[in-house]
C-alpha positions in Angstrom: -97.3 9.7 32.0 -98.2 8.4 28.4 -100.4 5.4 28.6 -100.1 2.2 26.4 -103.4 1.0 24.7 -105.0 -1.7 27.3 -105.2 -4.2 24.4 -101.9 -4.8 22.4 -101.9 -7.7 19.9 -98.6 -9.7 20.0 -97.7 -11.2 16.6 -94.5 -13.0 16.1 -93.6 -13.8 12.5 -91.8 -17.1 11.6 -89.8 -17.8 8.5 -90.6 -21.4 7.7 -88.5 -21.5 4.9 -85.1 -22.1 6.0 -83.7 -22.5 2.7 -84.3 -18.4 2.3 -82.1 -17.6 5.0 -79.2 -20.1 4.9 -78.2 -22.5 7.8 -78.7 -21.0 11.5 -75.9 -21.1 13.9 -76.3 -23.6 16.6 -78.6 -22.4 19.4 -79.9 -19.1 17.7 -83.4 -20.7 17.7 -83.5 -20.8 21.1 -81.9 -17.4 21.9 -84.7 -15.9 19.7 -87.2 -17.4 21.5 -86.2 -16.1 25.0 -86.0 -12.7 23.7 -89.3 -13.3 22.3 -90.7 -14.4 25.7 -88.7 -11.9 27.3 -90.5 -9.0 25.5 -93.8 -10.4 25.8 -93.4 -10.4 29.4 -92.4 -6.4 29.4 -95.3 -5.8 27.7 -97.5 -7.8 29.7 -96.3 -5.8 32.9 -96.7 -2.8 31.2 -100.2 -3.5 30.0 -101.0 -4.2 33.7 -99.4 -0.9 35.0 -101.7 1.1 32.2 -104.5 -0.7 33.4 -104.1 0.1 37.0 -103.4 3.6 35.9 -106.5 4.1 34.0 -108.6 3.4 37.2 -111.8 2.9 35.8 -111.5 4.6 32.3 -111.3 2.8 29.1 -108.4 3.8 26.5 -108.5 7.0 24.8 -108.7 5.5 21.3 -110.8 2.5 20.8 -108.8 -0.5 18.7 -109.8 -1.3 15.1 -109.7 -4.9 14.7 -109.4 -6.2 11.5 -109.9 -10.0 10.2 -106.5 -11.2 9.2 -107.5 -12.4 5.6 -109.8 -9.0 5.2 -108.8 -6.6 2.0 -108.9 -3.1 2.0 -111.3 -1.6 -0.2 -110.2 -0.1 -3.6 -112.1 3.0 -3.1 -113.1 4.4 0.6 -117.2 5.9 0.3 -117.3 9.4 1.3 -120.7 10.6 3.1 -123.3 12.0 1.2 -123.8 15.9 1.4 -126.9 17.3 1.9 -127.0 19.6 -1.1 -125.0 17.3 -3.9 -121.6 16.4 -3.9 -119.0 18.8 -5.0 -117.0 17.7 -8.1 -113.8 15.9 -7.6 -110.8 17.9 -8.6 -107.6 15.9 -10.2 -104.3 17.0 -9.1 -103.6 18.7 -12.3 -107.3 20.8 -11.7 -106.7 21.4 -7.9 -106.3 25.3 -7.1 -103.1 25.9 -5.0 -105.1 27.1 -2.1 -106.5 23.6 -1.7 -103.2 21.9 -1.4 -101.9 24.7 1.0 -105.0 24.2 3.0 -104.5 20.4 3.2 -101.1 21.1 4.7 -102.2 23.2 7.6 -102.2 21.2 10.8 -105.4 20.3 12.5 -105.4 21.4 16.1 -106.3 18.4 18.3 -109.6 18.6 20.4 -109.5 20.7 23.6 -111.5 17.2 25.0 -109.7 13.9 25.2 -112.0 11.3 23.8 -112.4 8.2 26.3 -114.7 5.8 27.6 -115.7 5.1 31.2 -116.6 1.9 32.7 -118.2 3.7 35.6 -118.7 7.0 37.0 -115.5 8.7 37.3 -115.2 12.6 38.5 -112.1 13.5 36.2 -112.3 17.2 37.4 -111.9 16.2 41.2 -108.9 13.9 39.8 -107.4 16.9 38.0 -107.3 19.0 41.1 -105.9 16.0 43.1 -103.4 15.4 40.8 -102.4 19.4 40.6 -102.1 19.7 44.1 -99.8 16.6 44.3 -97.7 18.3 41.6 -98.2 16.0 38.8 -99.6 18.9 36.5 -99.2 16.5 32.9 -101.5 14.1 34.4 -103.8 16.7 35.7 -103.8 18.4 32.5 -105.1 15.1 31.0 -107.7 14.5 33.5 -108.9 18.2 33.2 -109.4 17.3 29.1 -111.2 14.2 29.9 -113.7 16.1 32.2 -114.2 18.6 28.9 -115.4 15.2 27.0 -118.5 14.9 29.5 -119.5 18.4 30.0 -117.4 21.8 28.7 -118.5 23.4 32.0 -116.8 26.8 33.0 -114.9 24.6 36.0 -113.3 22.3 33.6 -112.3 24.7 31.1 -110.7 26.8 33.7 -109.0 24.1 35.4 -107.5 22.9 32.2 -106.4 26.2 31.1 -104.6 26.9 34.0 -102.7 23.5 33.6 -102.1 24.0 30.2 -100.5 27.3 30.9 -98.5 26.0 33.8 -96.9 23.0 32.0 -96.1 25.6 29.1 -98.7 24.4 26.4 -99.2 28.1 25.4 -101.0 27.2 22.2 -103.5 24.8 23.8 -103.8 27.6 27.1 -104.6 30.1 24.3 -107.4 28.0 22.8 -108.9 26.9 26.3 -109.2 30.6 27.1 -110.7 31.5 23.8 -113.3 28.8 24.6 -113.6 29.9 28.3 -114.5 33.4 26.9 -116.9 32.5 24.3 -118.7 30.4 27.4 -118.7 33.7 29.4 -119.2 36.3 27.2 -119.8 39.1 30.0 -116.3 38.2 31.5 -113.3 40.0 30.8 -110.7 37.9 32.9 -110.2 35.2 30.0 -109.5 37.5 27.5 -106.9 39.1 29.7 -105.2 35.8 30.3 -105.5 35.4 26.7 -103.7 38.8 25.8 -100.9 37.9 28.5 -100.0 34.3 26.8 -100.1 36.1 23.5 -97.5 38.8 25.2 -95.5 36.0 25.9 -95.4 34.6 22.8 -95.0 38.3 21.2 -98.2 38.0 19.1 -99.0 41.6 19.5 -102.1 41.6 17.2 -103.4 38.8 19.2 -102.8 41.0 22.5 -104.3 43.8 20.8 -107.3 41.9 19.9 -107.9 40.0 23.2 -107.5 43.2 25.0 -109.6 45.2 22.9 -112.7 42.6 23.6 -111.8 42.6 27.2 -112.0 46.4 27.3 -115.5 46.3 25.4 -116.9 43.8 28.1 -115.4 45.7 30.8 -114.4 49.4 30.2 -112.8 50.1 33.7 -110.4 47.0 33.3 -107.2 48.6 33.7 -105.1 45.6 32.6 -106.9 45.3 29.4 -105.9 49.2 28.8 -102.4 48.3 29.8 -102.1 45.3 28.0 -103.6 47.1 24.9 -101.1 49.8 25.1 -98.2 47.2 25.2 -99.6 45.9 22.1 -99.9 49.3 20.5 -96.2 50.3 21.7 -94.9 46.8 19.8 -96.8 47.6 16.8 -95.2 51.3 16.9 -98.5 52.9 17.3 -97.2 55.3 19.8 -100.1 57.7 20.3 -102.4 54.9 20.7 -100.1 53.4 23.4 -99.9 56.7 25.4 -103.9 56.9 25.3 -104.1 53.4 26.8 -101.4 53.4 29.7 -102.6 56.8 30.7 -106.2 55.3 31.0 -104.6 52.4 32.7 -102.9 54.4 35.1 -106.2 56.1 36.1 -108.3 53.4 36.2 -105.6 51.9 38.7 -103.3 54.5 40.3 -101.3 51.9 42.3 -100.4 50.0 38.7 -96.7 50.9 38.3 -96.1 49.5 35.3 -98.8 51.5 33.6 -97.0 54.4 34.5 -93.3 53.3 33.6 -94.7 52.1 30.3 -96.4 55.9 29.8 -92.9 57.1 30.8 -91.1 55.1 28.4 -93.3 55.9 25.4 -92.9 59.6 26.1 -89.1 59.1 25.8 -89.5 57.3 22.5 -91.6 60.1 21.4 -89.1 62.4 22.1 -90.9 64.1 24.9 -88.9 63.7 28.0 -90.3 66.4 30.4 -93.5 64.5 29.9 -92.0 61.0 30.8 -90.5 62.7 34.2 -93.8 62.7 36.3 -95.0 59.1 35.5 -91.8 57.8 35.9 -91.2 59.2 39.2 -94.7 57.6 40.2 -93.5 54.4 38.7 -90.4 54.7 40.6 -92.3 55.1 43.6 -94.5 52.1 43.1 -91.7 50.2 41.9 -88.8 51.0 44.2 -86.9 47.7 43.5 -87.4 47.5 39.9 -83.7 48.7 38.1 -85.5 49.2 34.7 -87.7 51.9 36.1 -84.8 54.1 37.8 -83.1 53.5 34.6 -85.8 55.1 32.5 -86.2 57.7 35.1 -82.3 58.8 34.6 -82.9 59.0 30.7 -85.9 61.3 31.4 -83.9 63.5 33.6 -80.9 63.7 31.4 -82.6 64.5 28.3 -84.6 67.2 30.2 -81.2 68.7 31.2 -81.1 67.6 34.9 -78.0 65.8 35.1 -77.6 65.5 38.9 -80.9 63.8 39.1 -79.7 61.8 36.3 -76.8 60.4 37.7 -78.7 59.5 41.1 -81.5 57.6 38.9 -78.7 55.5 37.0 -76.4 54.8 40.4 -80.0 53.7 42.2 -80.4 51.1 38.9 -76.8 49.8 39.7 -77.3 49.5 43.5 -80.3 47.1 42.7 -78.9 45.7 39.7 -74.9 45.8 39.4 -74.7 43.9 36.1 -77.2 46.1 34.2 -75.3 47.4 31.4 -77.6 50.0 30.1 -77.6 51.5 33.5 -73.5 51.4 33.3 -73.1 53.0 29.8 -75.4 55.5 31.0 -73.8 56.3 34.3 -70.6 56.4 32.6 -71.8 58.8 29.8 -72.6 61.3 32.3 -68.9 61.0 34.5 
C-alpha cells in the first residue's frame, strides 16, 4: 500500500479579520473547530499506521523543512561544469530538439531511495510478502533492496514481481539491468524478449532475442522469439530460418513447428507446411489453432478430406472458433 510520510506538518489557517468575511452564523466557528480536530485525529492515526508499516525504515524521501519567513532565492545556482559552462540559450534561440528532450519523461530509478534505522533484509521481506500474496508490497521491498546492492538475486526478484503485477515497462528495465549484470547468460534476454512480444514491440523482441542467440547459440527459445519478430515484421524468409532452427534445437517445441508451418502457408508453400504442422498437431493435440492451420495446408495442397477432418477436430476442441467454422463450411 502507499505510505504517507512519517512527518506531517499540520497547519490551520485562521482568518483574523472578520470584516473581510462578514458575519458568521451562530455556532459555525465551533463546528469548524470540531471538523479540524477530527481531521487532525485521522491524520495522527494514519501516521501511526504508516510508522508501523515501515518497521525499521524511515520514509522514502526526506522532508525538506523551510523556515516560515524564508524567501526563495531569485536565481538557482547551477553546479559547476568540469570543462566550462555551456552558454545559456533563451527561448527564441533554443533548438526544437531541446524542447522535445525536455518533454521526455524521465524513468523512475529501479531502486527506491530510503533510509533504514537499523539492519533490514529487504530481499527476505520481499520474498515473504510474495509468498503471502502481497505482490505490490513485495515489489517495493525488492526495489528497496536494490538501493543497498544491485545484486543478481534482488534484480531477479524485482523483475519477477514487476512482471506479475503487470508493470511491464519496469520489468523490461529490470531484465535489461539483469542482462548487463550477467553478460554470459541468455535467460534475462529471453524474458525481456517475451515481455516485448506481450507489448507487440517486435523490434525490441528481435534485438533482445538476437543478443540472446549471440550469448547462447543453442537457445531454441531465442531462435523461436526472433522468428516471431521476423514474422510480424514481414521478413518471412528470416522467420522460416529461425523457426527451423528452433525446431531442430528442440524437437519438442510444438509452437516452433506450428509457426514454421504457418509461415509456409503465408509464403504460398502449403506442401512444405504439412510436415511441420502435422508434427505441431502431434505435440499440441489440444490446441485448436494448430489443427485449423493443418486443415488449411491440406486444403491448399488439394487434400480436401484431410482438411475437413482437421477443421472438425479444431471445432471439437473449440466449438466457437469462427475461423474453423468458416473453413469447414467452405468444404461442405
